[in-house]
Each structure stands twice: as C-alpha cells, then as structure tokens.
N, C-alpha and C positions, 0 to 999 in steps of 0.2 A: 347827648353822651354824659349822662349824669355819672359822677363817681369816677371818670377816667381823668388823671392828670397828664397833662401832655406838656413837656419843655418846648420851649421855643427852639427854634433851628440853631441859634448861635449857643445856647446854652447845651445843646446835646453835643455840639462839635467841641466846645471848650470841655465838657464834661468828659468825652472820650479821649481826648488829646492829653488830659492830665493824668490819665491812667498810664500812658507809656511816656509822656514827657514830650510827645512830638505830635503833629498833626498827621493824618493818613498818608499825604503825599511825601513828608520827611521819613516816615516809617518804611514805606514802599521803596524809597530811594536807598536807605540805608541797608534794608535785605538785599536789593538789587547790587550794591557795591561789595556787600559781604560774600554774595554767591560769585560774583565776578573776581573777586580776590582769591576765592578758593580755585577756581578755574584756571587762573593766571598761574597759580603755584603748581596745582596738581595736574595739570593736562598741557597738551601740546597745541591745542585749540588756538588758531589766530585770534587777534583782538576783534576783526571783524565777526568771525564766527560767534564769540562770546556775545558781542554787542548784538546780533540778530536774534539770539535765542529769546531775551524777554521782549522783543518787538522794536528794537531801535531801526529805523529805515535807513540811518546813515552812521556808520562806525564813527564819524568824527563828533558826532552829537554825544555818543556814549562817552568817548575819550574826554571831552569837554567837561561832562558831568563827574567822571572818574577823578579827573585832575582837580576840580573844584572840592570835591570830598576827601581825596587823599594828600593832595600836594605832589602827586606824581601822575605822570602818564601812565596808561597801561603797561607799556612796554618798560619804562623805568621801574615800575612796581616788580614786574616779573623779573627785569635783571637783578634786581636787589636781593633775589633768592638764588641767584646761580653761583 
C-alpha cells in the first residue's frame, strides 16, 4: 500500500482523545451521567429504571458510578432539586 500513511494504534487513540479532552470510555460515561441527571430531575423514573435504560444489569453499579462522578447518590441528587 504505497502512499497510505497509517497512524499506529496508540497515536490514533491519543489523537482522538485530544479532540475532546477525554478517552472514549470517559466521554461515554460523562454523557451517560448527563442523561441520568436529566432523567432524575425531569421524570419520576426510579433509579433502577434509569440504570437499566443504558444497559446496567445492576442498579448498584449505576449508583456507584453516579456517586463517583457527581459526589452524590442518584437519590441525593434528585432530592437536591425537590
């Protein structure tokens, strides 16, 4: 393949993460938390229902990730807007 320049895998990863300042996993998690916040504030869905939508098998896993990212449990977060 003459004339085709290919970036090595790590360079590709580094290059794409520099565009948004985070790697793909971090970006997806931040979007997931953003959507969860919207649903916690704007709906009456339970935490379990919100957790199951993006594919969490266990609401506890979702709650743990939410707390790590926001400093609050999903219920504490929702309560702060009531």
